[in-house]
Residue frames relative to the residue before (quaternion, step in Angstrom):
aa qw qx qy qz dx dy dz
M 1.0000 0.0000 0.0000 0.0000 0.00 0.00 0.00
S 0.3564 -0.7265 0.5599 0.1782 3.52 -1.07 0.86
D 0.4667 -0.6683 0.5124 0.2703 3.54 -1.28 0.52
E 0.4562 0.7032 -0.4365 0.3270 3.57 1.21 0.09
T 0.3492 -0.7120 0.5633 0.2321 3.53 -1.01 0.79
T 0.3558 -0.7199 0.5501 0.2291 3.55 -1.03 0.75
E 0.2578 -0.7422 0.6090 0.1086 3.48 -0.98 1.07
P 0.5039 -0.6357 0.4623 0.3580 3.57 -1.04 0.58
A 0.5825 -0.6526 0.3629 0.3210 3.56 -1.01 0.76
G 0.7514 0.3565 -0.2001 0.5180 3.61 1.07 -0.63
P 0.6025 -0.5309 0.4146 0.4281 3.49 -1.25 0.20
E 0.4820 -0.6624 0.4802 0.3135 3.54 -1.13 0.69
E 0.3372 -0.7296 0.5607 0.1991 3.55 -0.94 0.90
P 0.4627 -0.6444 0.5023 0.3440 3.59 -0.93 0.79
V 0.2978 -0.7273 0.5926 0.1764 3.47 -1.17 0.83
A 0.3649 -0.7399 0.5115 0.2405 3.56 -0.72 1.04
P 0.5109 -0.6441 0.4621 0.3325 3.63 -0.97 0.68
A 0.5419 -0.6331 0.4484 0.3232 3.51 -1.03 0.78
K 0.5155 -0.6558 0.4498 0.3192 3.54 -0.97 0.75
A 0.4278 -0.7062 0.4914 0.2772 3.59 -0.71 0.87
R 0.3673 -0.7320 0.5255 0.2305 3.57 -0.91 0.85
R 0.5826 -0.5824 0.4469 0.3488 3.47 -1.20 0.67
A 0.4557 -0.6736 0.5088 0.2822 3.62 -0.93 0.70
R 0.1980 -0.8002 0.5512 0.1291 3.62 -0.48 1.05
S 0.4510 -0.6678 0.5054 0.3084 3.58 -1.09 0.66
V 0.6536 -0.5031 0.3987 0.4011 3.50 -1.34 0.34
T 0.6183 0.5516 -0.3303 0.4520 3.59 1.01 -0.80
E 0.6725 0.5020 -0.2823 0.4648 3.55 0.95 -0.90
M 0.6449 0.5295 -0.2971 0.4641 3.58 1.05 -0.91
L 0.7136 0.4561 -0.2647 0.4611 3.59 0.83 -1.04
G 0.6481 0.5239 -0.3151 0.4542 3.55 1.01 -0.75
S 0.6465 0.5079 -0.3337 0.4612 3.56 1.02 -0.74
I 0.6223 0.5332 -0.3452 0.4575 3.60 1.05 -0.82
I 0.6589 0.5067 -0.3071 0.4635 3.62 0.86 -0.99
L 0.7224 0.4326 -0.2908 0.4544 3.61 0.71 -0.94
G 0.5893 0.5746 -0.3642 0.4357 3.56 1.16 -0.54
F 0.6789 0.4425 -0.2878 0.5103 3.61 0.97 -0.75
E 0.6458 0.5239 -0.3227 0.4521 3.53 1.00 -0.70
L 0.5477 0.6264 -0.3700 0.4132 3.50 1.17 -0.61
L 0.6404 0.5138 -0.2751 0.5002 3.56 1.03 -1.02
V 0.7020 0.4696 -0.2942 0.4474 3.62 0.82 -0.86
V 0.5976 0.5481 -0.3349 0.4799 3.60 1.16 -0.58
F 0.6675 0.5043 -0.3023 0.4568 3.49 0.95 -0.88
L 0.6777 0.4640 -0.2804 0.4969 3.55 0.97 -0.87
G 0.6049 0.5481 -0.3428 0.4649 3.64 1.14 -0.66
A 0.6383 0.5069 -0.3449 0.4655 3.61 0.98 -0.79
L 0.6292 0.5200 -0.3181 0.4823 3.63 1.07 -0.78
V 0.6329 0.5189 -0.3224 0.4756 3.62 1.03 -0.67
L 0.6483 0.5113 -0.3138 0.4689 3.59 0.94 -0.87
F 0.6459 0.5077 -0.2924 0.4895 3.60 1.13 -0.89
G 0.7188 0.4852 -0.2623 0.4232 3.56 0.79 -0.99
L 0.7050 0.4207 -0.2615 0.5075 3.55 1.06 -0.64
N 0.3962 -0.7575 0.4407 0.2739 3.55 1.26 0.02
V 0.2176 0.7889 -0.5236 0.2367 3.51 1.13 0.79
L 0.7749 0.1275 -0.0105 0.6190 3.54 1.04 -0.97
P 0.6036 -0.5105 0.4371 0.4289 3.57 -1.23 0.25
A 0.6632 -0.5408 0.3409 0.3891 3.60 -1.09 0.57
A 0.6835 0.4974 -0.2815 0.4541 3.57 0.91 -0.93
V 0.6525 0.4989 -0.3006 0.4848 3.61 1.04 -0.70
A 0.6925 0.4600 -0.2949 0.4709 3.58 0.84 -0.99
L 0.7485 0.4117 -0.2357 0.4634 3.61 0.73 -0.82
G 0.6252 0.5235 -0.3056 0.4916 3.56 1.19 -0.75
G 0.6692 0.4948 -0.2929 0.4706 3.54 1.00 -0.93
G 0.6438 0.5089 -0.3368 0.4616 3.54 1.00 -0.78
A 0.6247 0.5325 -0.3312 0.4652 3.64 1.09 -0.79
I 0.6624 0.5148 -0.3232 0.4380 3.56 0.89 -0.88
V 0.6520 0.5081 -0.2961 0.4786 3.58 1.05 -0.88
I 0.6442 0.5111 -0.3307 0.4630 3.60 1.07 -0.68
V 0.6291 0.5111 -0.3317 0.4827 3.58 1.09 -0.71
L 0.6080 0.5256 -0.3521 0.4797 3.63 1.01 -0.75
M 0.6613 0.4962 -0.3443 0.4448 3.63 0.81 -0.89
I 0.6296 0.5188 -0.3419 0.4664 3.66 0.90 -0.81
V 0.6533 0.4993 -0.3124 0.4757 3.58 0.96 -0.82
A 0.6483 0.4930 -0.3386 0.4712 3.63 1.01 -0.71
V 0.6315 0.5129 -0.3659 0.4519 3.59 0.88 -0.75
A 0.6718 0.5163 -0.2915 0.4440 3.63 0.95 -0.88
T 0.7802 0.3351 -0.1771 0.4977 3.54 1.03 -0.68
L 0.3146 0.7905 -0.4872 0.1968 3.67 1.23 0.24
R 0.5686 0.5991 -0.4027 0.3945 3.64 1.13 -0.43
S 0.7324 0.3696 -0.2347 0.5215 3.60 1.17 -0.43
P 0.6577 -0.5171 0.3649 0.4085 3.58 -1.14 0.27
L 0.5596 0.6059 -0.3830 0.4160 3.61 1.28 -0.61
G 0.6370 0.5343 -0.3146 0.4580 3.66 0.93 -0.84
V 0.6397 0.5187 -0.3138 0.4725 3.62 0.95 -0.91
W 0.6806 0.4931 -0.2774 0.4656 3.56 0.88 -1.06
L 0.6180 0.5213 -0.3236 0.4914 3.58 1.01 -0.79
G 0.6437 0.5204 -0.3296 0.4541 3.61 0.93 -0.76
W 0.6457 0.5082 -0.3104 0.4780 3.56 1.09 -0.77
A 0.6289 0.5218 -0.3391 0.4660 3.56 1.05 -0.75
I 0.6284 0.5186 -0.3368 0.4719 3.60 0.98 -0.82
Q 0.6064 0.5337 -0.3523 0.4726 3.70 0.94 -0.71
L 0.6697 0.4935 -0.3111 0.4595 3.54 0.88 -0.92
I 0.6479 0.5136 -0.3243 0.4596 3.65 0.98 -0.82
L 0.6558 0.5045 -0.3279 0.4561 3.55 0.99 -0.78
V 0.6417 0.4950 -0.3318 0.4828 3.66 0.96 -0.72
A 0.6676 0.5155 -0.3084 0.4398 3.58 0.99 -0.85
A 0.5521 0.5780 -0.4021 0.4465 3.61 1.22 -0.39
G 0.4890 0.6551 -0.4296 0.3837 3.64 1.20 -0.20
F 0.6020 0.5574 -0.3649 0.4402 3.61 1.13 -0.49
L 0.6490 0.4931 -0.2928 0.4999 3.57 1.20 -0.47
V 0.7673 -0.0290 0.0527 0.6385 3.57 0.89 -1.02
P 0.4315 -0.7589 0.4153 0.2556 3.61 -0.32 1.24
A 0.5756 0.5778 -0.4179 0.4002 3.66 1.03 -0.40
F 0.5878 0.5855 -0.3744 0.4142 3.58 1.12 -0.40
F 0.5276 0.5811 -0.4335 0.4428 3.63 1.19 -0.24
I 0.6391 0.5308 -0.3057 0.4652 3.58 0.96 -0.83
V 0.7020 0.4650 -0.2625 0.4713 3.54 0.80 -1.19
G 0.6549 0.5079 -0.3134 0.4636 3.58 0.97 -0.84
A 0.6520 0.5125 -0.3280 0.4523 3.58 0.95 -0.78
I 0.6297 0.5200 -0.3361 0.4691 3.59 0.97 -0.84
F 0.7311 0.4385 -0.2721 0.4463 3.59 0.68 -1.00
T 0.6065 0.5530 -0.3340 0.4634 3.57 1.12 -0.58
A 0.6509 0.4989 -0.3086 0.4819 3.50 1.04 -0.84
M 0.6496 0.4872 -0.3233 0.4858 3.61 0.95 -0.87
W 0.6484 0.5405 -0.3192 0.4307 3.63 0.93 -0.73
A 0.6330 0.5331 -0.2696 0.4925 3.53 1.10 -0.92
Y 0.6601 0.4934 -0.3030 0.4785 3.54 0.87 -1.00
C 0.6702 0.5041 -0.2982 0.4558 3.63 0.83 -1.01
M 0.7086 0.4797 -0.3026 0.4198 3.57 0.81 -0.87
I 0.6603 0.4964 -0.2895 0.4835 3.52 1.20 -0.84
M 0.7136 0.4292 -0.2843 0.4751 3.56 0.79 -0.90
G 0.6112 0.5498 -0.3517 0.4478 3.63 1.07 -0.65
A 0.6504 0.5059 -0.3289 0.4614 3.55 0.96 -0.80
R 0.6414 0.5421 -0.3079 0.4471 3.55 1.03 -0.94
L 0.6746 0.4908 -0.2778 0.4763 3.51 0.95 -0.97
D 0.6122 0.5552 -0.3260 0.4591 3.58 1.01 -0.75
R 0.6724 0.4956 -0.2829 0.4714 3.55 0.97 -0.91
N 0.6354 0.5162 -0.2971 0.4915 3.52 1.06 -0.86
N 0.6648 0.4801 -0.3049 0.4842 3.64 0.87 -0.78
Q 0.6579 0.4848 -0.3320 0.4711 3.59 0.88 -0.70
A 0.6361 0.5117 -0.3394 0.4673 3.60 0.96 -0.76
A 0.6405 0.5488 -0.3066 0.4411 3.56 1.00 -0.86
R 0.6649 0.5037 -0.2664 0.4830 3.52 1.03 -0.97
A 0.6357 0.5164 -0.3180 0.4777 3.57 1.11 -0.74
A 0.6717 0.4699 -0.3060 0.4841 3.55 0.91 -0.87
E 0.6249 0.5380 -0.3364 0.4548 3.68 1.00 -0.63
T 0.7407 0.3696 -0.2276 0.5128 3.58 0.89 -0.85
G 0.5526 -0.6644 0.3818 0.3277 3.64 1.08 -0.22
T 0.5525 0.5584 -0.3953 0.4761 3.51 1.38 0.26
E 0.3280 -0.7906 0.4899 0.1654 3.52 -0.43 1.35
N 0.7560 0.2989 -0.1875 0.5513 3.68 1.00 -0.72
P 0.1955 -0.8151 0.5337 0.1122 3.52 -0.12 1.28
């Protein structure tokens, strides 16, 4: 064996640094988790409405698709108050679906409770994190 080090044959290409991701707030992360799970429930709920013939097929599946698109928009805009309010509107729609199939009252209540908890606790944690960063950097009024 030789003590020589082996150099690569070609010139080394510079590696571009990875783009830094935007820091997401706790409220945004928790809200996107809840809406992500709820998206699956809305899809299955639209299939239930279609399968039970509660609504015509176009209304049941089209309405479900519209709510799913609204949920995707809400997840994309959760960093602003618009996304949070859109999330609340989606919770209201899910609870209102209980008038069509009573089981949706239960599902809507569960998701609304989880959404409320995540929004309240997420906002509290975001305030605490902001205060901790302000104390760490020496700026008292964040």
